[in-house]
C-alpha positions, 0 to 999 in steps of 0.5 A: 500499500502507498501511504501518503499520510501517515494515519494517526495510529501509525503504519498498518502493523504486522502480527509479529509487532503488534504487542510493541505498538502502544500509542503513547501520544502525550497530549492524548494521555494528558487529556484522558487523565485530566478528563478521568481525574475531573469526572472521578472528583465530581462524582458524588457517590462510590458507584459513580466513582467506579463507573467513571473510573471504569469508562475512562479506563475502557476509553483509555484502553481503545485509544492507547493499546495496540488495538489502535494500530490494529485498527489501521490494518483491520476493519473489524479492529476499527469496529471493535475500538468503536464498540469499546467506546460506545457500548462500554466506555460511554454507558459507564461515563454516563451512569457516572454523570448527573441526571439532565434537568426534566426541562431539557430531557426530551430535547436532549433525548431525540437530539442525541439519538439523531446525532448518534445515528448520523455519526454512526452511518456517516463514519462507516460510510467508504468515503468518510471512513477512508478520510480518517486515515488520510487526516489526523483531524478527520480521525478525531472528528469521527471519534468525538462525534461518535463517542460524544453523542454516544455518552450523551445518548446513554446519559438520556437512556440510563438517567431518566426519570420514570415519567420518561420510560416510554420515550426512553424505550422508543429511542433506545429501540430506534438506536438499537435497530439502526445499529443493527441494521448497519451491522447487518448491512456490513456482514451481509455485503457480497463484496468489501466496501473499504478500499483501505483494507484490500491490501492490510487484512491478508497479513492477519489471515482474513480476506477483506470481506471476512474481515468486513463481515467480522466487524459488521458482526461485532457492531450488530450483536453486542449493540442489540444486546445492550440496548435491550439491557437498557430497556429492561433496566428502564422497565424494571425501574418504572415497575419498582415505581408503580409497586411503591406507588400502589403500597403507599 
């Protein structure tokens, strides 16, 4: 492959060197430490502090570990990086945030749902995806919009009042369906869609199509399961509220 611009995570690694390819960008590490420490400090309960710590550690693992370098070679590794951010780090960080005010909750819920939808589909289309390897600025725009919108969305899905259960269930169902649909499109495609990986997947024993199908599956199944968990959690809280009301 001829690379005119070195991707943010470096050149495509080969299997023998992967464990040496940590991302030690000092600016990134400093920002993650600052954000994690600040969030931990303002968290009011032990549970919130644990969630904040876990969320920022998961984000650090996604960006600093050799997964960053592997995502240059494999589409499935890029998807794994994204799933760690939006399905693990973002919900944990959201659980450690205070609930949004009731006045803004409804508007924020649907705005976050729409932005997450747009970011997920946009950055997994061939041309925008390719651009993330050719520009560090575009690479970080992808992660800021995906990760940021996921944190806001999960805050609304996990930190809502019981009076907003119906709206929250609808937003969770929509988010689950659109992520599952994108995962299915990637998994069931008859040909590889991402030119960047045509020459990088083979070193890892995968054809470009197999790599893409693996990435689509990583998006398809875990996303559905986590949004289902969030919906069941909301229903459990609603049921508990109704039981307390009936016994009062």
